N, C-alpha and C positions, 0 to 999 in steps of 0.2 A: 758067791757071785762076785764078779768084778765089773765095775763100770768103765766103759770106754767112751770117749767122745770122738766122733768121726767128722771130718770136714770133707765135703764132696764137691767136686766141680767137674763138669763135662759139657760137651756140646749137647744142647737140649734134644731129646729124642724120646719117643714113647717107650715105656718099659724100663726106663733107667732106675726109678725108685724100686720097682719090683725086683730087679737084679740084686740090688743092695740088700733089700729085705730078705730075699732068698738066701743069700750068704749068711745073714744073721740067724735066720731060723734054722738052717741046715746045721749050724754049729751050736744049737741049743740056746741061742741068745734071744733076748726080749727087747724089742724096740720100745723105748720109754718116752723120750721127748725129741722133738725136731722143729726146726725152722727151715723152710725151703722156699726157693723162689727162682723164677726164670727171668733173666735180664740180658738184653742185647744178644739173644740167641744162645746164651750159656745158662746152664742150670747149676745152682749152688745151694748147698745146704749144710746144716750142722745137725748131728744126731747123737743122742745119748742112748747107749744100749747097756743092758746087763748081759753078761756072758759067764758061764761056768769057768772057773779057773783052768780046768783040764781042757777046755775047748778054745782057750784064748789064742794060742799059737796057730791053730788051724783056721780060726776066723781071720786073724791078721793076714795069713798067707792067702786065703781066698779073696779078701778085699784087695790085697796088692795085685792079684792076678787080674782084677777088673781093669787095670791099667791097659792091658792088651785090647780092651774094648773101648778105650778112650775115656774111661772113668777114673779120675784121679781121687784117691782117698788118702787123707792124712789122718793119722791116729794119735791120740793122746790119752793117757790114763786119767780117769775121772778123779777129781779131788774131793775134799770134804767142803761142804758149804760152811762159811763162817756163821757164827751166831748172829742173829739179826740185831744189829746195833744201829740200824738206820731206819728212816721212814720213807715209804714209797711216794714219790711225787710225779705226776704226769706233766710233761712239757709239750706244748703245742706251739709251733712257730711258723709264721708265714711272712714272706717278703719277696721283693724283687730278687731274682737270682743274680748272684755274683760270686766270683771265686773267693774262698776264704771264710764263708759263713760257718761251716762245720768246724774248721780249725779254731776260729775265734771263740765260738760258744764252748767247745770242749776244753779249750785252754782255761777259760774262766772256771768251768765246772771242776776241772782237775785241781786248780789252785785252791778251790773251796773244799776239796776233799770229797766231792760228789762223784759217784761212780755211775756209769751208764749200764743199766740192766738190759735195755733194748733200745734200738734206734732204727727208725724207718724214715727214709727221705725220698722225695721225688721232685722233679721239675716238670711243670706242665704249663700250658698257655692259660693266661687269665681269660675268663669268660667273655668280657667285653672288648678288651684291647688286644688280646693275643700275646701280650708281653709275657715273658717267662717268669713264673712264680716258683719260688723254692718253698717247699713245705716239709717240716720235720715233726715227727711225733716220737717222744722218748719217754721211757720209764727211768726215772732217776732214783738212785739210792743215796738219800741225803742223810748225812750224819745227824744224830739226835741233837748234837750241840749247836747245829746251824738252824736258826729260826727260818720259817718260811718267809717272813717279812724281809729278813736280811738277804736271803737268796733272791727274792723277787726284786729288791732294790738294786742289787748288783747286776742282775740279768737285764733289768730295764735300762740301766745306764748303757750297757753294751748294745741292747736292742736299738736304742736311739742312734748310736753310732752306726750300726749296721742298717738302719732304716727297715726294721722288721717288727712285726707284732708278735708278742708272745704271751701265753697264758700258762699259769701254773695252777695245779689243783691237786689236792690229796687224793691218792688212789685208795678208795674205800673198799 
């Protein structure tokens, strides 16, 4: 078996995921992991599949043919997962929305050698004022050599500059 990672984007429509799943199943593939979402009328997702080596080319061709239906699929070979030399930390951040929050937080994380395992963000009106609030939830892969206190301290300094609240906690 060979792992493939598919990135999918298309105008949102009923049956979209079924067409992708049908291509995978028809070629002997197995749908393993996925993250999918509808946003601004578009549907986007990332999917990891197992496919027999002898069916690889046929699956790739079938997925490419979905382009005629407005479904764009980008393919990449699955890689090997690195040995776990990090600790999982959950980050929750809330503050008034402004341009640059994601850039500033991710810049600091990258400088500290922290990797983003997942990131979800949204902007929504505050319950009382209606002012736009930015909310982010992330799973961080923090190097074993970086203490949670050091990470917290550096992020809090940045949070003060950004005027956001953030919480870190170990992912148990």
